[in-house]
VEXDREN-2710 file (C-alpha; in Angstrom, 1 decimal):
% VEXDREN-2710
k/r/px/py/pz
1/GLN/0.0/-0.1/0.0
2/GLU/3.1/2.1/0.7
3/TYR/2.9/2.4/-3.2
4/TYR/-0.3/3.3/-4.1
5/ALA/0.0/7.1/-4.0
6/SER/2.2/6.4/-7.3
7/HIS/-0.4/4.6/-9.0
8/ALA/-2.5/7.3/-9.9
9/ALA/0.4/8.9/-12.0
10/LEU/1.4/5.9/-13.9
11/ILE/-2.1/4.8/-14.5
12/GLN/-2.8/8.0/-16.3
13/ASN/0.4/8.6/-18.1
14/SER/-0.1/4.9/-19.3
15/ILE/-3.5/5.4/-20.6
16/SER/-2.6/8.6/-22.1
17/SER/-2.1/7.5/-26.1
18/SER/-4.1/4.0/-25.9
19/THR/-7.3/2.5/-24.9
20/PRO/-5.6/0.3/-22.0
21/LEU/-6.6/-3.0/-20.7
22/PHE/-6.7/-3.4/-17.1
23/ILE/-6.2/-6.7/-14.6
24/ILE/-7.3/-7.0/-11.5
25/VAL/-6.9/-9.5/-9.0
26/VAL/-8.2/-10.1/-5.6
27/SER/-8.0/-13.5/-3.2
28/LEU/-10.5/-15.3/-3.2
29/CYS/-9.8/-16.5/0.6
30/ASP/-11.3/-12.9/1.9
31/SER/-14.5/-12.4/2.7
32/GLU/-17.2/-11.6/-0.2
33/GLU/-18.1/-8.0/1.4
34/ASP/-14.1/-7.6/1.3
35/ILE/-13.4/-8.7/-2.7
36/LYS/-17.1/-6.3/-3.5
37/GLN/-14.7/-3.1/-1.4
38/LYS/-11.5/-3.7/-3.3
39/LEU/-13.1/-4.2/-6.6
40/VAL/-15.4/-0.9/-6.0
41/TYR/-11.8/0.9/-5.0
42/TRP/-9.9/-0.4/-7.9
43/ILE/-12.2/-0.1/-10.4
44/SER/-13.3/3.3/-9.2
45/LEU/-9.9/4.5/-9.0
46/LEU/-9.2/3.3/-12.4
47/ALA/-12.3/5.2/-13.7
48/ASN/-11.5/7.8/-12.2
49/GLN/-7.9/7.8/-13.9
50/CYS/-10.3/6.8/-17.6
51/VAL/-12.3/10.0/-18.3
52/SER/-10.4/11.5/-21.2
53/VAL/-10.2/7.5/-22.8
54/THR/-12.6/7.6/-26.1
55/ALA/-13.2/3.8/-25.7
56/LYS/-14.1/1.9/-23.2
57/PRO/-11.5/0.1/-21.1
58/HIS/-11.2/-4.1/-20.7
59/VAL/-11.0/-5.5/-17.5
60/ILE/-10.4/-9.0/-16.5
61/ILE/-10.7/-10.1/-12.9
62/VAL/-8.8/-12.6/-11.5
63/GLY/-9.7/-14.4/-8.3
64/SER/-6.3/-16.0/-6.7
65/HIS/-6.5/-19.1/-4.1
66/LYS/-8.6/-21.3/-6.0
67/ASP/-7.2/-24.2/-4.4
68/VAL/-7.3/-22.6/-1.1
69/VAL/-11.2/-21.8/-1.3
70/LYS/-12.0/-25.7/-3.3
71/SER/-9.4/-27.2/-0.6
72/LYS/-12.7/-25.7/1.8
73/GLY/-15.8/-27.1/-0.2
74/GLU/-16.3/-23.7/-1.7
75/ASP/-17.2/-22.9/-4.7
76/PRO/-14.8/-20.5/-6.5
77/LYS/-17.2/-19.0/-8.7
78/ALA/-19.8/-18.1/-6.0
79/LYS/-17.2/-15.8/-4.1
80/VAL/-18.6/-13.0/-6.4
81/SER/-21.3/-12.7/-8.1
82/SER/-20.8/-12.6/-12.5
83/GLU/-24.1/-9.6/-12.0
84/PHE/-22.7/-7.8/-9.7
85/LEU/-19.3/-7.8/-11.4
86/GLN/-21.2/-6.9/-14.2
87/LYS/-22.9/-4.0/-12.8
88/ILE/-20.2/-2.4/-11.1
89/CYS/-17.8/-2.5/-15.3
90/VAL/-20.7/-1.0/-16.9
91/SER/-21.6/1.6/-14.5
92/ASN/-17.4/2.7/-14.7
93/GLY/-17.7/2.6/-18.1
94/PHE/-15.6/-0.6/-19.0
95/VAL/-16.2/-3.8/-20.6
96/LEU/-15.8/-6.9/-18.1
97/SER/-13.7/-9.3/-20.4
98/LYS/-13.9/-12.2/-18.2
99/PHE/-13.6/-13.5/-14.5
100/ILE/-11.3/-16.3/-14.1
101/SER/-10.6/-18.2/-10.6
102/MET/-6.9/-19.5/-10.5
103/ASP/-4.5/-20.6/-8.5
104/CYS/-1.9/-18.5/-9.9
105/ARG/1.3/-20.5/-8.6
106/GLN/0.8/-22.9/-11.7
107/SER/1.9/-21.3/-14.5
108/ASN/0.8/-23.8/-17.2
109/SER/-2.7/-24.8/-15.6
110/PHE/-5.8/-24.2/-17.8
111/ASP/-7.1/-21.2/-16.2
112/MET/-3.7/-19.8/-16.9
113/VAL/-4.1/-20.6/-20.6
114/LYS/-7.7/-18.9/-20.7
115/LEU/-6.4/-15.7/-19.3
116/ALA/-4.3/-15.7/-22.0
117/GLU/-6.3/-15.8/-24.6
118/SER/-8.9/-13.9/-22.6
119/MET/-5.8/-11.8/-22.3
120/LYS/-5.4/-12.2/-26.4
121/GLU/-8.9/-10.9/-27.5
122/SER/-9.1/-8.6/-25.2
123/CYS/-6.0/-6.9/-27.1
124/ASP/-7.1/-7.6/-30.8
125/ALA/-10.5/-5.7/-30.2
126/LEU/-8.1/-3.0/-28.5
127/ARG/-5.8/-2.9/-31.4
128/GLU/-8.3/-2.4/-34.3
129/GLU/-8.9/1.0/-33.3
130/LEU/-4.8/1.4/-33.5
131/VAL/-3.2/2.6/-36.7
132/VAL/1.0/2.3/-37.4
133/THR/1.9/3.2/-40.8
134/HIS/4.8/1.6/-42.3
135/ARG/6.7/5.0/-42.0
136/LEU/6.2/4.9/-38.3
137/HIS/6.8/1.3/-37.7
138/HIS/10.2/1.6/-40.2
139/LEU/11.3/4.8/-37.8
140/PHE/10.2/3.0/-34.3
141/THR/12.5/-0.4/-35.3
142/HIS/14.8/1.9/-36.2
143/LEU/14.6/3.8/-32.6
144/LEU/14.8/0.1/-30.9
145/GLU/17.9/-1.5/-32.8
146/GLU/19.7/1.4/-33.1
147/PHE/19.5/2.6/-29.0
148/LYS/19.2/-1.0/-27.6
149/ASP/19.3/-1.3/-24.0
150/THR/18.8/2.4/-24.1
151/PRO/16.1/3.8/-22.3
152/ALA/15.9/7.3/-23.3
153/VAL/17.6/9.2/-25.8
154/SER/17.4/12.9/-26.8
155/VAL/16.4/14.0/-30.4
156/LYS/19.7/15.4/-30.9
157/GLN/21.2/11.7/-30.7
158/VAL/18.6/10.3/-33.2
159/LEU/19.2/13.0/-35.8
160/GLN/23.3/12.3/-35.3
161/SER/22.5/8.8/-35.9
162/ALA/20.6/9.0/-39.5
163/SER/23.6/7.8/-40.9
164/SER/23.2/4.5/-40.6
165/SER/20.3/3.7/-42.7
166/THR/19.5/5.3/-46.4
167/PHE/15.3/5.4/-45.6
168/MET/16.7/6.9/-42.3
169/ARG/19.5/9.6/-43.3
170/PHE/17.3/10.7/-46.2
171/ARG/14.4/12.0/-43.6
172/LEU/16.1/12.8/-40.3
173/SER/18.7/14.8/-41.3
174/GLU/19.6/17.6/-39.5
175/HIS/18.0/19.4/-41.9
176/ASN/14.8/18.5/-41.7
177/PRO/14.2/17.4/-37.8
178/GLU/10.7/18.7/-38.0
179/TYR/9.9/15.0/-39.4
180/LEU/11.3/13.6/-36.6
181/HIS/9.3/15.4/-34.0
182/THR/6.0/15.0/-36.2
183/SER/6.3/11.5/-36.3
184/CYS/7.5/11.2/-32.3
185/VAL/4.2/12.5/-31.7
186/SER/2.4/9.8/-33.7
187/LEU/4.2/7.0/-31.9
188/ASN/3.4/8.9/-28.8
189/ASP/0.0/9.1/-29.3
190/SER/-0.4/5.8/-30.3
191/GLY/1.6/4.5/-26.9
192/HIS/4.8/3.3/-28.7
193/ILE/6.9/5.9/-26.7
194/ILE/6.9/8.9/-24.5
195/TYR/7.9/11.8/-26.3
196/LEU/8.9/15.1/-24.3
197/LYS/8.7/17.8/-26.6
198/ASP/11.1/20.9/-25.6
199/GLY/9.6/24.0/-26.9
200/ASP/12.5/26.1/-27.2
201/ASP/15.0/23.8/-29.6
202/ILE/13.5/20.4/-30.8
203/SER/17.0/19.0/-30.7
204/LYS/16.6/19.1/-26.9
205/SER/13.3/17.1/-26.5
206/TRP/13.6/13.3/-25.5
207/ILE/12.6/10.1/-26.5
208/ILE/11.4/7.6/-23.8
209/LEU/11.8/4.2/-25.3
210/ASP/11.5/1.9/-22.5
211/GLN/9.7/3.9/-19.2
212/SER/9.7/1.0/-17.0
213/ALA/13.5/0.9/-16.6
214/ILE/13.7/3.9/-15.8
215/LEU/11.1/4.0/-13.1
216/LYS/12.0/1.1/-12.0
217/ASP/14.6/3.0/-10.3
218/VAL/12.9/6.1/-10.2
219/ASN/9.7/5.1/-8.4
220/GLY/11.1/2.5/-6.1
221/LEU/14.0/5.2/-4.6
222/LEU/11.1/7.9/-4.3
223/PHE/8.6/5.9/-2.8
224/ALA/10.6/2.7/-1.1
225/PRO/9.1/3.1/2.5
226/THR/10.7/3.8/5.5
227/GLY/12.9/0.5/6.5
228/PHE/13.6/-0.7/3.3
229/LYS/17.4/-0.8/2.3
230/GLN/16.3/1.6/-1.0
231/HIS/14.4/3.8/1.1
232/CYS/16.2/7.1/0.5
233/ASP/14.3/10.8/2.0
234/LEU/15.1/13.0/-0.4
235/ALA/13.0/15.5/0.5
236/THR/13.4/17.9/3.6
237/GLY/11.3/19.2/6.3
238/THR/7.0/18.3/5.7
239/THR/6.9/20.5/2.7
240/ARG/8.5/17.5/-0.3
241/ILE/10.4/20.1/-1.8
242/VAL/13.1/18.3/-3.6
243/PRO/16.5/20.2/-4.9
244/LEU/17.5/19.4/-8.6
245/SER/20.9/19.5/-6.6
246/ARG/19.8/16.5/-4.6
247/LEU/17.7/14.9/-7.0
248/VAL/20.7/14.5/-9.8
249/ALA/22.7/13.0/-6.7
250/HIS/20.5/10.1/-6.3
251/PHE/20.1/9.2/-10.4
252/LEU/23.9/9.6/-11.8
253/HIS/22.6/7.1/-14.2
254/HIS/20.3/9.2/-15.5
255/ASP/20.5/13.0/-17.3
256/PRO/18.9/15.6/-15.4
257/ASP/17.0/16.9/-18.1
258/MET/15.4/14.0/-19.2
259/LEU/14.7/12.7/-15.4
260/VAL/13.1/16.5/-14.8
261/GLN/11.2/16.2/-17.8
262/LEU/10.0/12.8/-17.1
263/LEU/9.0/13.0/-13.5
264/SER/7.4/16.5/-14.0
265/HIS/5.4/14.6/-17.4
266/LEU/4.4/11.4/-15.1
267/GLU/3.1/14.6/-12.8
268/PHE/5.3/13.3/-9.9
269/CYS/6.7/16.5/-9.3
270/CYS/6.2/20.1/-10.5
271/GLU/8.7/23.0/-10.8
272/ILE/8.4/25.6/-8.1
273/LEU/8.7/28.9/-10.6
274/ASP/6.7/31.5/-8.3
275/HIS/9.0/34.1/-7.1
276/GLU/6.8/34.8/-3.9
277/VAL/6.7/31.1/-3.4
278/LEU/10.5/30.8/-3.9
279/GLN/11.4/33.5/-1.7
280/LEU/9.3/31.7/1.7
281/VAL/11.4/28.7/0.2
282/TYR/14.7/30.8/1.3
283/GLN/13.7/31.4/4.5
284/GLU/11.9/28.8/5.6
285/LEU/14.1/26.2/4.2
286/PRO/17.9/27.1/3.8
287/SER/19.2/23.2/4.6
288/LEU/17.4/22.5/1.0
289/SER/20.6/23.8/-0.9
290/GLU/22.9/21.2/1.6
291/ILE/23.5/17.8/-0.3
292/GLU/26.0/15.1/0.1
293/ASP/28.8/16.3/-2.0
294/PRO/30.5/18.6/0.4
295/SER/32.1/20.4/-3.4
296/SER/28.6/20.9/-4.6
297/GLU/28.8/24.7/-6.2
298/HIS/24.8/25.3/-5.4
299/GLU/25.9/27.4/-2.0
300/ASP/23.5/30.1/-2.8
301/PRO/19.6/28.6/-2.5
302/SER/18.9/31.2/-5.2
303/SER/21.1/29.4/-7.7
304/GLU/19.0/26.1/-7.1
305/HIS/16.0/24.5/-8.6
306/TYR/13.2/23.2/-6.5
307/PHE/10.4/20.7/-7.3
308/PHE/7.5/19.8/-5.0
309/PHE/6.6/16.1/-4.7
310/PRO/2.7/15.8/-3.2
311/GLY/3.1/12.1/-3.2
312/LEU/6.4/12.5/-0.8
313/ILE/3.8/14.2/1.6
314/SER/4.0/12.8/5.1
315/ALA/0.7/12.4/7.2
316/ASP/2.0/12.9/10.6
317/THR/2.0/16.0/12.2
318/PRO/4.5/18.6/11.8
319/ASN/7.6/18.8/13.9
320/TYR/6.0/21.8/15.2
321/VAL/3.0/24.4/14.9
322/TRP/3.2/27.8/13.9
323/GLU/2.2/30.8/16.5
324/PRO/0.5/33.6/16.2
325/LYS/2.0/36.6/16.2
326/PRO/1.1/40.1/16.6
327/CYS/2.9/41.5/13.7
328/PHE/2.2/39.9/10.1
329/SER/4.1/36.6/9.3
330/GLN/4.1/34.3/6.4
331/PHE/4.6/30.8/6.7
332/CYS/5.4/28.1/3.4
333/GLY/2.8/25.5/3.1
334/TRP/0.5/23.4/0.7
335/MET/-2.9/23.2/-0.1
336/LEU/-3.9/20.2/-1.9
337/GLN/-6.9/20.5/-4.4
338/CYS/-8.1/18.6/-7.3
339/CYS/-7.3/20.7/-10.8
340/GLU/-10.6/18.7/-12.2
341/ALA/-14.6/17.5/-11.4
342/GLY/-14.1/13.8/-11.2
343/HIS/-10.3/13.4/-10.3
344/LEU/-9.6/11.6/-6.5
345/LEU/-7.1/12.6/-4.3
346/THR/-5.3/9.4/-3.4
347/SER/-5.8/7.6/-0.3
348/GLN/-2.6/9.3/0.6
349/PHE/-3.8/12.4/1.1
350/LEU/-7.6/11.7/3.2
END
């Protein structure tokens, strides 16, 4: 549950360019009421993230621990009624593909084959609406082959690599970067890549080929609970503000510009640009400029870039409470509010 705060951002980004297929796993060992509550929670969360999806997403419900339930003489299918599943899926705008009860430890079981078949059927139905031209396929194949094992690559690097292919050299020369930009937008819209466009200079834009490889490091480190060996408290104080220098110090294998753009794109963080807020940051949190590297040149807080991470906000009571003073005082704090109707704050903020 410690990672629930990051689910919304990941789901929203994953479904931003194509209609998704969701697989929800529930334990049949739980009571019928607990199973219903968990299904309502997850389907409601998914529906809240799918408000911008045009086609109806597909959902497969998997009931685990089938063997345990049967050993008690109970019917696995009786734990969740088909009427309830159909009602909750339809009411939230989903297509219920199938409910499958299984022993998840048996990878070659008949039930696992049914799950694979159901996934294939749903993917085929969703894929009918997805059109990728031969031109885009050629470009995407070139990116995967040329930058194998590279999760992110800049547009400038792609333009420089164009000489490896006659087809690519003709269209991806430095004299025609607009072709690459247009193609990357199309691949981003189809869900094949994440295209982080730089508004001022296209060559400084980034192409994310394998976001899971990056998020495996970033998400695991940022949201690892206290007690995990991966845990690292990047933010200082209760406001959860992280300076760029501290962020970069913990992700040495990733380009700083790419990392910041990706985290902002996934809505994990936002840069603090308001001058008045920055002044409060300098006054209330001077320690933010101190990072682990004593040789850092960021001695002046005003020369630093600061990012706010809502998902890192602690639910604990602040260390101290400001007392009212006779004179006017300013304090640095946050007010969380959903931007649009239908959006929900995650359980960490409730």
